[in-house]
DONU-417365 format. One record per residue (C-alpha): residue number from 0; residue in three letters; x, y, z. Coordinates in pm, whole numbers, plus 50000, padded with zeros to 5 digits. Layout:
REM residues N
@n: NUM res: ALA xx: X yy: Y zz: Z
...
REM end
This chain:
REM residues 277
@n: 0 res: ILE xx: 37887 yy: 43263 zz: 44289
@n: 1 res: HIS xx: 37929 yy: 43556 zz: 44046
@n: 2 res: LEU xx: 37830 yy: 43810 zz: 44313
@n: 3 res: ALA xx: 38054 yy: 43648 zz: 44574
@n: 4 res: THR xx: 38349 yy: 43659 zz: 44330
@n: 5 res: GLU xx: 38277 yy: 44023 zz: 44245
@n: 6 res: ASN xx: 38261 yy: 44108 zz: 44615
@n: 7 res: GLU xx: 38591 yy: 43931 zz: 44691
@n: 8 res: GLN xx: 38759 yy: 44104 zz: 44396
@n: 9 res: TYR xx: 38641 yy: 44446 zz: 44518
@n: 10 res: LEU xx: 38759 yy: 44380 zz: 44875
@n: 11 res: SER xx: 39101 yy: 44263 zz: 44754
@n: 12 res: GLU xx: 39155 yy: 44594 zz: 44568
@n: 13 res: LEU xx: 39003 yy: 44819 zz: 44835
@n: 14 res: SER xx: 39116 yy: 45181 zz: 44844
@n: 15 res: ASP xx: 39215 yy: 45340 zz: 45176
@n: 16 res: GLN xx: 38956 yy: 45609 zz: 45096
@n: 17 res: ALA xx: 38668 yy: 45358 zz: 45071
@n: 18 res: GLY xx: 38356 yy: 45482 zz: 45248
@n: 19 res: CYS xx: 38471 yy: 45846 zz: 45269
@n: 20 res: PHE xx: 38190 yy: 45962 zz: 45042
@n: 21 res: LYS xx: 37915 yy: 45758 zz: 45203
@n: 22 res: GLU xx: 37867 yy: 45994 zz: 45496
@n: 23 res: ALA xx: 37508 yy: 46049 zz: 45604
@n: 24 res: GLN xx: 37460 yy: 46398 zz: 45451
@n: 25 res: ILE xx: 37570 yy: 46286 zz: 45104
@n: 26 res: VAL xx: 37360 yy: 45968 zz: 45117
@n: 27 res: GLU xx: 37056 yy: 46162 zz: 45240
@n: 28 res: PHE xx: 37100 yy: 46417 zz: 44959
@n: 29 res: ILE xx: 37107 yy: 46138 zz: 44697
@n: 30 res: PHE xx: 36812 yy: 45951 zz: 44853
@n: 31 res: LEU xx: 36597 yy: 46265 zz: 44868
@n: 32 res: LEU xx: 36689 yy: 46364 zz: 44513
@n: 33 res: SER xx: 36607 yy: 46012 zz: 44388
@n: 34 res: GLU xx: 36274 yy: 46033 zz: 44569
@n: 35 res: LYS xx: 36202 yy: 46376 zz: 44417
@n: 36 res: TRP xx: 36267 yy: 46232 zz: 44071
@n: 37 res: HIS xx: 36065 yy: 45913 zz: 44143
@n: 38 res: LEU xx: 36353 yy: 45672 zz: 44078
@n: 39 res: ASP xx: 36336 yy: 45310 zz: 44188
@n: 40 res: GLN xx: 36534 yy: 45175 zz: 44483
@n: 41 res: SER xx: 36820 yy: 45030 zz: 44281
@n: 42 res: ALA xx: 36897 yy: 45371 zz: 44124
@n: 43 res: ARG xx: 36953 yy: 45545 zz: 44457
@n: 44 res: TYR xx: 37203 yy: 45285 zz: 44581
@n: 45 res: GLN xx: 37370 yy: 45282 zz: 44239
@n: 46 res: ALA xx: 37409 yy: 45662 zz: 44255
@n: 47 res: VAL xx: 37574 yy: 45643 zz: 44600
@n: 48 res: GLU xx: 37818 yy: 45376 zz: 44480
@n: 49 res: LEU xx: 37892 yy: 45562 zz: 44155
@n: 50 res: LEU xx: 37970 yy: 45887 zz: 44335
@n: 51 res: GLU xx: 38190 yy: 45705 zz: 44588
@n: 52 res: ARG xx: 38393 yy: 45529 zz: 44317
@n: 53 res: PHE xx: 38423 yy: 45845 zz: 44107
@n: 54 res: MET xx: 38540 yy: 46062 zz: 44399
@n: 55 res: ILE xx: 38799 yy: 45803 zz: 44506
@n: 56 res: LYS xx: 38943 yy: 45807 zz: 44152
@n: 57 res: GLN xx: 38958 yy: 46187 zz: 44171
@n: 58 res: ILE xx: 39143 yy: 46170 zz: 44505
@n: 59 res: GLU xx: 39388 yy: 45922 zz: 44355
@n: 60 res: GLN xx: 39457 yy: 46171 zz: 44075
@n: 61 res: ILE xx: 39533 yy: 46441 zz: 44335
@n: 62 res: SER xx: 39759 yy: 46203 zz: 44529
@n: 63 res: SER xx: 39957 yy: 46110 zz: 44217
@n: 64 res: GLY xx: 39984 yy: 46481 zz: 44139
@n: 65 res: GLU xx: 40128 yy: 46551 zz: 44483
@n: 66 res: LYS xx: 40391 yy: 46279 zz: 44431
@n: 67 res: VAL xx: 40499 yy: 46444 zz: 44107
@n: 68 res: LYS xx: 40504 yy: 46781 zz: 44284
@n: 69 res: SER xx: 40832 yy: 46702 zz: 44462
@n: 70 res: HIS xx: 40996 yy: 46653 zz: 44120
@n: 71 res: ASP xx: 40820 yy: 46939 zz: 43948
@n: 72 res: GLN xx: 40752 yy: 47254 zz: 44153
@n: 73 res: GLY xx: 40529 yy: 47397 zz: 43884
@n: 74 res: HIS xx: 40287 yy: 47105 zz: 43927
@n: 75 res: GLY xx: 40169 yy: 47228 zz: 44268
@n: 76 res: SER xx: 39939 yy: 47494 zz: 44127
@n: 77 res: SER xx: 39771 yy: 47248 zz: 43886
@n: 78 res: CYS xx: 39724 yy: 47005 zz: 44175
@n: 79 res: ARG xx: 39558 yy: 47275 zz: 44385
@n: 80 res: SER xx: 39338 yy: 47374 zz: 44092
@n: 81 res: LEU xx: 39224 yy: 47011 zz: 44062
@n: 82 res: GLN xx: 39131 yy: 47012 zz: 44433
@n: 83 res: ASP xx: 38938 yy: 47338 zz: 44387
@n: 84 res: GLN xx: 38765 yy: 47197 zz: 44081
@n: 85 res: ILE xx: 38659 yy: 46885 zz: 44273
@n: 86 res: HIS xx: 38521 yy: 47101 zz: 44554
@n: 87 res: ASP xx: 38340 yy: 47343 zz: 44321
@n: 88 res: THR xx: 38181 yy: 47076 zz: 44102
@n: 89 res: PHE xx: 38079 yy: 46828 zz: 44375
@n: 90 res: VAL xx: 37702 yy: 46888 zz: 44352
@n: 91 res: LEU xx: 37719 yy: 46880 zz: 43971
@n: 92 res: ARG xx: 37900 yy: 46543 zz: 43982
@n: 93 res: LEU xx: 37650 yy: 46412 zz: 44236
@n: 94 res: VAL xx: 37361 yy: 46505 zz: 44003
@n: 95 res: SER xx: 37545 yy: 46340 zz: 43710
@n: 96 res: CYS xx: 37579 yy: 46019 zz: 43914
@n: 97 res: VAL xx: 37205 yy: 46021 zz: 43988
@n: 98 res: GLN xx: 37137 yy: 46077 zz: 43616
@n: 99 res: LEU xx: 37361 yy: 45788 zz: 43515
@n: 100 res: ALA xx: 37204 yy: 45564 zz: 43780
@n: 101 res: SER xx: 36856 yy: 45648 zz: 43644
@n: 102 res: LYS xx: 36969 yy: 45535 zz: 43298
@n: 103 res: LEU xx: 37121 yy: 45214 zz: 43434
@n: 104 res: SER xx: 36799 yy: 45121 zz: 43613
@n: 105 res: LEU xx: 36615 yy: 45121 zz: 43275
@n: 106 res: HIS xx: 36340 yy: 45315 zz: 43448
@n: 107 res: TYR xx: 36077 yy: 45476 zz: 43226
@n: 108 res: ASN xx: 36139 yy: 45802 zz: 43411
@n: 109 res: ILE xx: 36503 yy: 45871 zz: 43314
@n: 110 res: VAL xx: 36632 yy: 46203 zz: 43451
@n: 111 res: ASN xx: 36688 yy: 46421 zz: 43143
@n: 112 res: SER xx: 36906 yy: 46732 zz: 43116
@n: 113 res: ASP xx: 36615 yy: 46975 zz: 43155
@n: 114 res: THR xx: 36509 yy: 46816 zz: 43486
@n: 115 res: ALA xx: 36865 yy: 46813 zz: 43618
@n: 116 res: LEU xx: 36931 yy: 47176 zz: 43513
@n: 117 res: LYS xx: 36608 yy: 47294 zz: 43673
@n: 118 res: PHE xx: 36715 yy: 47135 zz: 44001
@n: 119 res: LEU xx: 37068 yy: 47281 zz: 43986
@n: 120 res: ARG xx: 36928 yy: 47627 zz: 43910
@n: 121 res: SER xx: 36700 yy: 47597 zz: 44213
@n: 122 res: LEU xx: 37023 yy: 47570 zz: 44414
@n: 123 res: LYS xx: 37157 yy: 47886 zz: 44241
@n: 124 res: TYR xx: 37400 yy: 47701 zz: 44011
@n: 125 res: SER xx: 37419 yy: 47839 zz: 43657
@n: 126 res: TYR xx: 37538 yy: 47536 zz: 43460
@n: 127 res: THR xx: 37455 yy: 47499 zz: 43090
@n: 128 res: LYS xx: 37323 yy: 47186 zz: 42919
@n: 129 res: GLN xx: 37667 yy: 47142 zz: 42760
@n: 130 res: GLU xx: 37839 yy: 47150 zz: 43102
@n: 131 res: LEU xx: 37589 yy: 46896 zz: 43231
@n: 132 res: LEU xx: 37661 yy: 46657 zz: 42942
@n: 133 res: GLU xx: 38037 yy: 46709 zz: 42988
@n: 134 res: SER xx: 38000 yy: 46628 zz: 43359
@n: 135 res: GLU xx: 37837 yy: 46292 zz: 43276
@n: 136 res: LEU xx: 38123 yy: 46223 zz: 43036
@n: 137 res: VAL xx: 38382 yy: 46310 zz: 43304
@n: 138 res: VAL xx: 38226 yy: 46053 zz: 43540
@n: 139 res: LEU xx: 38211 yy: 45790 zz: 43265
@n: 140 res: LYS xx: 38570 yy: 45847 zz: 43150
@n: 141 res: THR xx: 38708 yy: 45858 zz: 43505
@n: 142 res: LEU xx: 38545 yy: 45521 zz: 43576
@n: 143 res: ARG xx: 38646 yy: 45394 zz: 43229
@n: 144 res: PHE xx: 38277 yy: 45339 zz: 43151
@n: 145 res: HIS xx: 38267 yy: 45061 zz: 43413
@n: 146 res: ILE xx: 37958 yy: 45188 zz: 43591
@n: 147 res: ASN xx: 37718 yy: 44895 zz: 43609
@n: 148 res: VAL xx: 37838 yy: 44732 zz: 43931
@n: 149 res: SER xx: 37622 yy: 44534 zz: 44174
@n: 150 res: THR xx: 37481 yy: 44728 zz: 44468
@n: 151 res: PRO xx: 37403 yy: 44577 zz: 44812
@n: 152 res: LEU xx: 37037 yy: 44566 zz: 44703
@n: 153 res: ALA xx: 37129 yy: 44316 zz: 44428
@n: 154 res: TYR xx: 37294 yy: 44097 zz: 44694
@n: 155 res: VAL xx: 36986 yy: 44119 zz: 44919
@n: 156 res: GLU xx: 36742 yy: 44034 zz: 44638
@n: 157 res: LEU xx: 36945 yy: 43741 zz: 44507
@n: 158 res: LEU xx: 36989 yy: 43595 zz: 44857
@n: 159 res: LEU xx: 36612 yy: 43626 zz: 44915
@n: 160 res: GLU xx: 36557 yy: 43429 zz: 44592
@n: 161 res: VAL xx: 36804 yy: 43160 zz: 44700
@n: 162 res: LEU xx: 36636 yy: 43136 zz: 45042
@n: 163 res: GLY xx: 36299 yy: 43083 zz: 44871
@n: 164 res: HIS xx: 36449 yy: 42827 zz: 44634
@n: 165 res: ASN xx: 36599 yy: 42640 zz: 44931
@n: 166 res: GLY xx: 36257 yy: 42605 zz: 45094
@n: 167 res: CYS xx: 36274 yy: 42894 zz: 45340
@n: 168 res: LEU xx: 35927 yy: 43015 zz: 45245
@n: 169 res: LEU xx: 35842 yy: 43345 zz: 45416
@n: 170 res: PRO xx: 35600 yy: 43609 zz: 45275
@n: 171 res: ALA xx: 35823 yy: 43769 zz: 45010
@n: 172 res: GLN xx: 35670 yy: 44115 zz: 44969
@n: 173 res: PRO xx: 35673 yy: 44230 zz: 45335
@n: 174 res: LEU xx: 36024 yy: 44083 zz: 45379
@n: 175 res: HIS xx: 36156 yy: 44261 zz: 45069
@n: 176 res: PHE xx: 35999 yy: 44590 zz: 45184
@n: 177 res: MET xx: 36152 yy: 44556 zz: 45532
@n: 178 res: CYS xx: 36493 yy: 44479 zz: 45380
@n: 179 res: ILE xx: 36479 yy: 44800 zz: 45176
@n: 180 res: GLN xx: 36380 yy: 45003 zz: 45485
@n: 181 res: LEU xx: 36673 yy: 44856 zz: 45680
@n: 182 res: LEU xx: 36914 yy: 44899 zz: 45388
@n: 183 res: ASP xx: 36822 yy: 45268 zz: 45375
@n: 184 res: PHE xx: 36874 yy: 45287 zz: 45750
@n: 185 res: SER xx: 37213 yy: 45117 zz: 45729
@n: 186 res: TYR xx: 37329 yy: 45357 zz: 45457
@n: 187 res: LEU xx: 37219 yy: 45660 zz: 45660
@n: 188 res: MET xx: 37359 yy: 45527 zz: 45990
@n: 189 res: ARG xx: 37659 yy: 45354 zz: 45834
@n: 190 res: ASP xx: 37940 yy: 45484 zz: 46057
@n: 191 res: THR xx: 37738 yy: 45444 zz: 46378
@n: 192 res: ILE xx: 37630 yy: 45087 zz: 46300
@n: 193 res: TYR xx: 37978 yy: 44970 zz: 46199
@n: 194 res: ASP xx: 38133 yy: 45145 zz: 46499
@n: 195 res: THR xx: 37905 yy: 44936 zz: 46722
@n: 196 res: LEU xx: 37981 yy: 44622 zz: 46521
@n: 197 res: LEU xx: 38356 yy: 44674 zz: 46559
@n: 198 res: LYS xx: 38327 yy: 44718 zz: 46937
@n: 199 res: VAL xx: 38112 yy: 44404 zz: 46963
@n: 200 res: ALA xx: 38349 yy: 44202 zz: 46741
@n: 201 res: ILE xx: 38666 yy: 44292 zz: 46936
@n: 202 res: GLU xx: 38484 yy: 44302 zz: 47273
@n: 203 res: ASN xx: 38644 yy: 44637 zz: 47348
@n: 204 res: PRO xx: 38475 yy: 44982 zz: 47361
@n: 205 res: THR xx: 38795 yy: 45161 zz: 47252
@n: 206 res: PRO xx: 38939 yy: 45009 zz: 46931
@n: 207 res: ASN xx: 39288 yy: 45120 zz: 46829
@n: 208 res: LYS xx: 39383 yy: 45267 zz: 46489
@n: 209 res: LEU xx: 39507 yy: 44935 zz: 46352
@n: 210 res: GLN xx: 39178 yy: 44761 zz: 46441
@n: 211 res: VAL xx: 38979 yy: 45044 zz: 46281
@n: 212 res: SER xx: 39189 yy: 45028 zz: 45963
@n: 213 res: LYS xx: 39164 yy: 44646 zz: 45936
@n: 214 res: PHE xx: 38786 yy: 44675 zz: 45984
@n: 215 res: LEU xx: 38752 yy: 44867 zz: 45654
@n: 216 res: THR xx: 38707 yy: 44541 zz: 45458
@n: 217 res: VAL xx: 38416 yy: 44451 zz: 45690
@n: 218 res: LYS xx: 38252 yy: 44792 zz: 45630
@n: 219 res: GLU xx: 38279 yy: 44744 zz: 45253
@n: 220 res: ASP xx: 38163 yy: 44380 zz: 45243
@n: 221 res: SER xx: 37836 yy: 44381 zz: 45045
@n: 222 res: MET xx: 37767 yy: 44013 zz: 45117
@n: 223 res: LEU xx: 37792 yy: 44067 zz: 45493
@n: 224 res: LEU xx: 37568 yy: 44374 zz: 45467
@n: 225 res: ALA xx: 37309 yy: 44175 zz: 45269
@n: 226 res: VAL xx: 37295 yy: 43877 zz: 45508
@n: 227 res: GLY xx: 37283 yy: 44117 zz: 45803
@n: 228 res: ILE xx: 36992 yy: 44310 zz: 45653
@n: 229 res: ILE xx: 36795 yy: 43990 zz: 45574
@n: 230 res: SER xx: 36865 yy: 43845 zz: 45918
@n: 231 res: THR xx: 36748 yy: 44164 zz: 46093
@n: 232 res: SER xx: 36435 yy: 44185 zz: 45874
@n: 233 res: VAL xx: 36340 yy: 43825 zz: 45957
@n: 234 res: PHE xx: 36405 yy: 43887 zz: 46328
@n: 235 res: ILE xx: 36161 yy: 44182 zz: 46319
@n: 236 res: LEU xx: 35889 yy: 44019 zz: 46106
@n: 237 res: HIS xx: 35920 yy: 43644 zz: 46181
@n: 238 res: PRO xx: 36129 yy: 43592 zz: 46499
@n: 239 res: GLY xx: 36024 yy: 43225 zz: 46516
@n: 240 res: HIS xx: 36201 yy: 43156 zz: 46183
@n: 241 res: TRP xx: 36509 yy: 43362 zz: 46261
@n: 242 res: LYS xx: 36747 yy: 43081 zz: 46364
@n: 243 res: GLN xx: 36654 yy: 42873 zz: 46060
@n: 244 res: VAL xx: 36715 yy: 43171 zz: 45825
@n: 245 res: VAL xx: 37053 yy: 43247 zz: 45986
@n: 246 res: GLU xx: 37156 yy: 42882 zz: 45935
@n: 247 res: HIS xx: 37045 yy: 42903 zz: 45569
@n: 248 res: LEU xx: 37240 yy: 43228 zz: 45517
@n: 249 res: ASN xx: 37547 yy: 43072 zz: 45677
@n: 250 res: SER xx: 37534 yy: 42768 zz: 45446
@n: 251 res: ILE xx: 37474 yy: 42983 zz: 45135
@n: 252 res: THR xx: 37746 yy: 43244 zz: 45194
@n: 253 res: GLY xx: 37990 yy: 43086 zz: 45440
@n: 254 res: ILE xx: 37953 yy: 43389 zz: 45670
@n: 255 res: THR xx: 37943 yy: 43259 zz: 46028
@n: 256 res: SER xx: 37620 yy: 43265 zz: 46229
@n: 257 res: GLN xx: 37807 yy: 43466 zz: 46494
@n: 258 res: SER xx: 37896 yy: 43740 zz: 46242
@n: 259 res: ILE xx: 37535 yy: 43753 zz: 46118
@n: 260 res: LEU xx: 37406 yy: 43773 zz: 46476
@n: 261 res: GLU xx: 37650 yy: 44053 zz: 46562
@n: 262 res: PHE xx: 37547 yy: 44255 zz: 46257
@n: 263 res: SER xx: 37177 yy: 44220 zz: 46344
@n: 264 res: TYR xx: 37255 yy: 44325 zz: 46702
@n: 265 res: ALA xx: 37435 yy: 44639 zz: 46579
@n: 266 res: VAL xx: 37145 yy: 44739 zz: 46351
@n: 267 res: LEU xx: 36874 yy: 44665 zz: 46609
@n: 268 res: THR xx: 37063 yy: 44856 zz: 46879
@n: 269 res: HIS xx: 37039 yy: 45176 zz: 46675
@n: 270 res: ILE xx: 36681 yy: 45113 zz: 46562
@n: 271 res: LEU xx: 36576 yy: 45076 zz: 46925
@n: 272 res: GLY xx: 36807 yy: 45354 zz: 47041
@n: 273 res: GLY xx: 36943 yy: 45155 zz: 47332
@n: 274 res: THR xx: 37162 yy: 44860 zz: 47429
@n: 275 res: THR xx: 36891 yy: 44610 zz: 47519
@n: 276 res: PRO xx: 37010 yy: 44254 zz: 47437
REM end
């Protein structure tokens, strides 16, 4: 109930820029960096979500600056300098988000300043330890220290627990592993999967701008993503139990069986690389 409420609250306050910083290259960069630093799964998703929320706040600051610009001509240069600063410090902020995520995960292998600086220097950046610490503080202050939000992985894991509690007893370890593989896949193929889902949902291969814009809440719905990932994992590993699991997921979350089916279809289509039913 807490996760569902948190999800609804997030969707009700959704920014128009939501999802802009979850493009495949950025997600891949964060995933590979998390792998290099041996972070657990939750940290990599947390880092993606942190960077997304931080960058949206930065964009909002630019937008508010541009509104003031019409009243104050001198503000234009400071607005441009903020844009330049965002561009120039993007990789630094990304590394700071991964660092913060490593601390949130309570992992024994927290990414310290020396490790982060060594990586940045390998990319020819010449930041100091002080600049690195200040960058973490910028992220924290911009997000008002509200950084420990639930990732889609938390939704997946809790729903798996509820399924088990409700008597849907499938081998937990292989199912959990498959869910993580598919969650990675859905993050990396996000736009492609949701593009397919939109076309399936509206039964039209050419959605208009209004349909695309209204679909943003679907793209950002962590509960839908979680049930879709579990459904697809069960379909791959235990097809005989699939209908029963979909019915369970429907009764737990209220998401319709049709929506769950359509999400699984969209994911499987891109796993298989075709349009086989």
